[in-house]
C-alpha positions as CSV (number, residue, x, y, z in Angstrom):
1,M,-59.7,-20.4,22.4
2,A,-57.4,-21.1,19.9
3,V,-55.7,-17.6,19.7
4,E,-55.6,-17.5,23.4
5,K,-53.7,-21.0,23.5
6,S,-51.3,-19.4,20.9
7,N,-50.8,-16.4,22.9
8,L,-50.4,-18.7,26.1
9,R,-47.7,-20.9,24.3
10,A,-45.8,-17.5,23.0
11,L,-45.8,-16.4,26.5
12,L,-44.2,-19.6,27.9
13,V,-41.5,-19.7,24.9
14,V,-40.6,-15.7,25.7
15,L,-40.6,-16.9,29.7
16,A,-38.4,-20.0,29.0
17,V,-36.2,-17.8,26.9
18,I,-35.9,-15.4,29.7
19,L,-35.0,-18.1,32.1
20,L,-32.3,-19.5,29.7
21,A,-30.9,-16.5,29.2
22,S,-30.4,-16.1,33.1
23,L,-29.2,-19.4,33.8
24,F,-26.6,-19.2,30.9
25,P,-25.7,-15.5,30.2
26,G,-23.9,-14.8,27.1
27,T,-20.8,-12.3,26.5
28,T,-23.1,-9.0,26.6
29,Q,-22.5,-6.9,29.2
30,A,-25.1,-5.8,31.6
31,V,-23.0,-2.5,32.3
32,S,-21.7,-0.6,29.3
33,E,-18.8,1.6,29.0
34,S,-20.9,4.7,28.1
35,Q,-23.0,4.1,31.6
36,V,-19.7,4.1,33.5
37,E,-18.6,7.6,31.6
38,E,-22.4,9.1,32.7
39,A,-21.6,7.8,36.2
40,C,-18.3,9.0,36.3
41,A,-19.2,12.5,34.8
42,N,-18.3,14.3,38.1
43,S,-15.1,12.4,38.5
44,R,-13.8,12.2,35.2
45,A,-10.4,13.2,36.6
46,Q,-10.4,10.6,39.0
47,L,-11.7,7.9,36.4
48,D,-8.6,8.9,33.9
49,E,-6.5,8.5,36.7
50,Y,-7.3,5.3,37.5
51,R,-7.4,4.0,34.2
52,A,-3.9,5.4,33.5
53,A,-2.7,3.6,36.5
54,Q,-4.1,0.6,35.5
55,R,-2.3,0.8,32.0
56,E,0.8,1.4,34.1
57,F,0.8,-1.6,36.5
58,E,-0.2,-4.0,33.2
59,D,2.8,-2.2,31.7
60,A,5.2,-2.8,34.8
61,A,4.2,-6.4,35.3
62,L,4.8,-7.1,31.8
63,E,8.0,-5.4,31.8
64,Y,8.7,-7.3,35.3
65,E,8.2,-10.6,33.9
66,A,10.5,-9.7,31.2
67,A,13.2,-8.7,33.7
68,L,12.7,-11.7,35.9
69,V,13.1,-13.9,32.4
70,E,16.6,-12.0,32.1
71,V,17.6,-12.7,35.4
72,A,16.8,-16.1,34.8
73,R,18.6,-16.6,31.7
74,V,22.1,-14.8,33.2
75,E,21.6,-17.3,36.3
76,D,21.5,-20.2,34.1
77,K,24.7,-18.8,32.2
78,Q,26.1,-18.5,35.5
79,D,25.6,-21.7,36.4
80,R,27.2,-23.0,33.2
81,V,30.2,-20.9,33.0
82,Q,30.4,-22.1,37.1
83,G,30.8,-25.5,36.0
84,S,33.3,-25.2,33.3
85,V,35.5,-23.3,36.2
86,E,35.1,-26.1,38.6
87,S,35.6,-28.9,35.9
88,H,38.6,-27.3,34.4
89,S,40.2,-26.7,37.8
90,V,39.7,-30.2,38.8
91,E,41.5,-31.4,35.6
92,L,44.3,-29.0,35.9
93,E,44.8,-29.8,39.4
94,S,45.0,-33.2,38.3
95,M,47.2,-32.3,36.0
96,Q,49.5,-30.2,38.4
97,T,49.6,-33.2,40.9
98,A,51.3,-35.6,38.0
99,F,53.7,-32.9,37.0
100,E,54.6,-32.2,40.4
101,Q,55.6,-35.7,40.9
102,Q,57.1,-35.7,37.7
103,A,59.6,-32.8,39.2
104,V,60.1,-34.7,42.3
105,E,61.4,-37.9,40.3
106,L,63.5,-36.0,38.2
107,Y,65.1,-33.8,41.1
108,M,66.0,-37.2,42.7
109,R,67.8,-38.4,39.5
110,G,69.6,-35.5,39.0
111,G,67.4,-34.5,36.0
112,F,67.8,-30.7,36.6
113,S,71.5,-29.1,35.9
114,N,70.4,-26.4,38.2
115,P,68.5,-27.7,41.2
116,G,68.4,-24.1,42.9
117,I,65.4,-23.3,40.6
118,I,63.3,-25.5,43.1
119,L,63.9,-23.0,45.7
120,S,64.2,-20.1,44.0
121,A,60.6,-20.5,42.4
122,S,57.8,-18.7,44.4
123,S,55.0,-21.1,43.4
124,V,54.7,-24.5,42.0
125,D,53.0,-23.1,38.8
126,E,55.7,-20.8,38.7
127,F,58.3,-23.4,38.7
128,M,56.1,-25.6,36.7
129,T,56.5,-22.7,33.7
130,T,60.5,-22.5,34.1
131,S,62.1,-23.1,30.8
132,E,64.4,-25.6,33.3
133,F,61.5,-27.8,34.1
134,L,60.1,-27.6,30.6
135,T,63.0,-29.1,28.7
136,S,63.5,-31.6,31.6
137,V,60.1,-33.0,30.9
138,A,60.3,-32.3,27.2
139,S,63.5,-34.4,27.1
140,G,61.9,-37.2,28.8
141,G,59.1,-37.5,26.2
142,Q,56.5,-35.8,28.6
143,G,54.7,-34.1,25.9
144,S,51.7,-33.4,28.0
145,I,53.2,-30.0,29.4
146,D,51.4,-28.6,25.9
147,D,47.9,-30.0,27.4
148,Y,48.5,-28.5,30.8
149,L,49.2,-25.2,29.7
150,A,46.3,-25.4,27.3
151,A,43.8,-26.3,30.3
152,R,45.3,-23.1,32.7
153,N,44.6,-20.8,29.7
154,E,41.5,-22.0,29.4
155,L,40.6,-21.9,33.1
156,G,41.9,-18.2,32.8
157,R,39.5,-17.6,29.8
158,F,36.6,-19.3,32.0
159,Q,37.3,-17.4,35.1
160,E,37.5,-13.9,32.9
161,D,33.9,-15.1,31.7
162,L,32.7,-15.8,35.1
163,E,33.7,-12.5,36.4
164,A,31.8,-10.8,33.2
165,T,28.5,-13.0,34.1
166,R,28.6,-11.7,37.7
167,A,28.8,-8.4,36.6
168,E,26.0,-9.2,33.9
169,L,23.7,-10.6,36.9
170,K,23.9,-7.7,38.5
171,D,22.8,-5.2,36.3
172,A,20.0,-7.3,35.5
173,E,19.3,-8.0,39.2
174,E,19.3,-3.9,39.3
175,A,17.0,-3.6,36.6
176,A,14.8,-5.9,37.6
177,L,14.4,-4.1,41.1
178,D,13.9,-0.9,39.3
179,V,10.9,-2.1,37.4
180,K,10.0,-4.0,40.8
181,N,9.5,-0.7,42.3
182,R,7.8,0.7,39.3
183,Q,5.3,-2.3,39.6
184,E,4.5,-1.6,43.2
185,A,4.3,2.2,43.1
186,A,1.6,1.3,40.0
187,M,-0.6,-0.9,42.1
188,A,-0.4,1.5,44.8
189,A,-1.8,4.2,42.5
190,E,-4.4,2.0,41.0
191,Q,-5.7,1.1,44.4
192,A,-5.6,4.7,45.7
193,A,-7.2,6.2,42.6
194,Y,-10.4,3.3,42.6
195,A,-10.5,4.5,46.4
196,N,-11.2,8.2,45.0
197,L,-13.7,7.2,42.7
198,S,-17.5,8.4,43.3
199,G,-19.8,5.9,44.9
200,K,-21.9,5.1,41.9
201,C,-18.8,5.5,39.7
202,K,-17.0,3.2,41.6
203,D,-19.6,0.5,41.8
204,L,-20.3,0.6,38.1
205,Q,-16.7,0.4,37.2
206,A,-16.1,-2.7,39.2
207,Q,-19.3,-4.1,37.8
208,Y,-18.2,-3.3,34.5
209,E,-14.8,-4.9,35.0
210,K,-16.0,-8.0,36.4
211,E,-18.7,-8.3,33.6
212,K,-15.8,-7.7,31.1
213,A,-13.5,-10.5,32.8
214,E,-16.5,-13.0,33.0
215,A,-17.4,-12.5,29.5
216,E,-13.4,-12.8,28.6
217,A,-12.9,-15.7,30.9
218,R,-15.8,-17.7,29.3
219,A,-14.4,-17.2,25.7
220,R,-10.9,-18.4,26.9
221,Q,-12.6,-21.2,28.5
222,R,-14.2,-22.1,25.4
223,A,-11.2,-21.7,23.4
224,A,-9.3,-24.0,25.5
225,G,-11.9,-26.3,26.4
226,S,-11.0,-26.0,30.3
227,V,-12.5,-27.5,32.9
228,Q,-15.2,-25.8,35.3
229,V,-14.3,-25.7,38.6
230,G,-17.2,-25.0,40.0
231,S,-17.9,-22.5,43.1
232,F,-15.0,-20.2,43.2
233,I,-14.2,-16.9,45.0
234,C,-11.2,-14.5,44.9
235,P,-8.3,-15.3,46.8
236,F,-8.1,-11.9,47.7
237,T,-10.5,-9.2,48.4
238,P,-11.7,-7.8,45.3
239,G,-9.7,-4.5,44.1
240,R,-7.0,-5.3,46.5
241,T,-5.0,-7.6,44.0
242,S,-3.5,-6.8,40.7
243,F,-2.4,-9.2,38.4
244,I,-1.7,-10.0,34.5
245,D,-2.1,-13.5,32.5
246,S,1.3,-14.7,33.0
247,W,0.7,-18.2,32.2
248,G,3.5,-20.1,30.0
249,Y,6.0,-17.2,30.5
250,P,9.6,-18.4,30.7
251,R,11.2,-19.3,34.3
252,S,14.6,-20.3,35.4
253,G,16.0,-23.6,34.8
254,G,14.0,-23.9,31.3
255,R,10.6,-23.8,33.3
256,T,7.3,-22.1,32.2
257,H,4.8,-20.4,34.5
258,K,2.1,-22.7,35.4
259,G,-0.1,-20.2,37.4
260,V,-1.0,-16.6,37.9
261,D,1.0,-14.4,39.9
262,M,-1.6,-12.4,41.9
263,F,0.2,-9.0,43.5
264,A,-1.1,-7.5,46.8
265,A,0.5,-5.7,49.8
266,Y,2.7,-7.9,52.2
267,G,0.4,-9.4,54.9
268,E,-2.8,-9.0,53.1
269,P,-5.0,-11.9,53.8
270,M,-5.9,-14.6,51.3
271,Y,-9.0,-16.8,51.3
272,A,-10.2,-20.3,50.7
273,V,-11.5,-20.2,47.3
274,A,-13.8,-23.1,48.0
275,D,-14.5,-25.6,50.7
276,G,-12.5,-28.4,51.6
277,K,-9.7,-29.6,53.0
278,V,-6.1,-27.5,53.2
279,S,-2.4,-29.1,53.5
280,L,0.5,-27.1,54.3
281,G,3.9,-26.9,53.6
282,N,7.1,-25.0,54.1
283,G,10.2,-25.4,51.8
284,G,11.5,-25.6,48.1
285,L,10.6,-23.0,45.2
286,G,7.2,-22.2,46.8
287,G,8.3,-21.2,50.3
288,L,5.2,-21.4,52.5
289,T,2.5,-23.2,50.7
290,I,-1.0,-24.3,50.6
291,W,-2.9,-27.1,48.9
292,L,-7.0,-26.5,49.2
293,T,-8.6,-29.9,48.2
294,A,-12.0,-29.0,47.5
295,N,-14.9,-31.1,48.1
296,N,-15.6,-31.6,44.2
297,G,-12.1,-32.7,44.0
298,V,-10.5,-29.5,42.5
299,A,-7.1,-28.6,43.9
300,Y,-5.9,-25.2,44.2
301,Y,-1.9,-24.1,45.0
302,Y,-1.4,-21.0,47.0
303,A,3.0,-20.4,47.1
304,H,5.1,-17.6,48.8
305,L,3.1,-17.2,51.8
306,S,4.3,-15.0,54.8
307,D,2.0,-16.8,57.3
308,F,-0.5,-19.6,57.6
309,N,-3.7,-18.7,59.4
310,V,-4.9,-22.9,59.2
311,S,-3.5,-26.4,60.6
312,S,-2.7,-28.8,57.9
313,G,-5.5,-31.3,57.6
314,Q,-7.7,-28.8,58.5
315,T,-11.4,-28.5,56.8
316,V,-12.0,-24.7,55.7
317,S,-15.0,-23.0,54.4
318,Q,-14.9,-20.7,51.2
319,G,-14.4,-17.1,52.2
320,Q,-12.1,-18.5,55.5
321,T,-8.8,-16.6,56.1
322,I,-6.3,-19.3,55.4
323,G,-2.8,-17.2,55.1
324,F,-1.3,-14.0,54.1
325,N,0.2,-12.9,51.5
326,G,4.2,-12.7,51.1
327,N,7.3,-13.3,49.0
328,S,8.8,-17.0,50.5
329,G,10.6,-19.5,48.6
330,N,12.1,-18.4,45.7
331,A,10.0,-15.5,45.5
332,Y,12.1,-13.5,48.1
333,G,13.4,-10.4,47.1
334,T,10.2,-9.9,44.4
335,S,6.8,-8.2,44.6
336,P,5.0,-9.9,47.3
337,H,2.5,-12.2,45.8
338,L,0.7,-15.2,45.6
339,H,1.3,-17.6,42.9
340,F,-2.2,-19.3,42.4
341,E,-2.9,-22.6,40.7
342,I,-5.7,-25.0,39.5
343,H,-5.8,-28.2,39.2
344,P,-9.0,-29.5,38.3
345,G,-8.1,-33.2,38.5
346,G,-7.0,-32.7,42.1
347,R,-3.6,-32.6,43.7
348,G,-0.6,-34.2,41.5
349,S,-2.9,-33.6,38.0
350,A,-2.0,-30.8,35.2
351,A,-2.3,-27.5,36.2
352,V,-4.8,-25.3,33.7
353,N,-4.2,-21.5,33.2
354,P,-6.1,-20.0,36.4
355,Y,-6.3,-16.5,35.1
356,P,-9.5,-16.6,33.1
357,T,-11.1,-18.2,36.5
358,V,-9.5,-15.7,38.8
359,A,-10.4,-12.7,36.3
360,G,-13.8,-13.6,36.4
361,A,-14.1,-13.7,40.3
362,C,-11.4,-11.0,41.3
363,K,-12.1,-7.7,38.8
């Protein structure tokens, strides 16, 4: 009897371990890479093509991020130089107005030995640099003419800098466009190569990627101490979006990226990641936007949409189509993508890196 009880206890312990393992899965993947290789033996070339396309997209996406950073840097530089041109123009105009008044007063007092120079000058600026005017002003104790000439030279230098910066910006934008086109081609190639995989190969590869992403997501969440968001699904149909972890990447105006950019075809349907209520927006950097406040209080931000499929204030269900992918707002001219954010404390709270959560749901 004691032996039977001991065996029963051992059996219960084993069952408890199995139950706990099912409730709290570890980082061990159920599908191994070797299993994928075996299942894909008959479509080896297609699998290699798919993985190469994946790497190409990731490389292109990183290059595109760098290209956008360079465009933002040159745009900021152009803004600074433009500001210098405008401020120096105002200063020079003020000084010129003062000198014009001096010229009128000198003329009225007969201060010019040759009054005809006023009529022969083709412009006020030309007149103000004649030796007759400079001598007359200097003899009147108006030493600020040196400041005027210095300011005029400084303005000319800033105007040259502005033209050079405009050319630099054009080059940066063209480089970004080239990388954008390569990224879009890589994404299309990745999705096409995936579609060409055999059924079992495709299923196991998808399961392998999903489990790997989930394991990485758990590791990232443990390292960051990030908050769990509850029930969550991919904003797009899995396999129809590509993205990298771009959290914290530089953006224009000294900003940093507070979300994940999920690239997909223009007009691709996007879904409510959880049950909740939506609020729509139009304008600003995000263009067409949706705030989805889930029933558990977590808020999700969708930006750069091309169109809505819901109304503001509407209650939505997880998986419901709420909008369509685009490039509105400051994403105009870039590859169509969803800028996606997660705010665990609700709208107005700090955002957390959404990549681990999205990767676990979308891979």
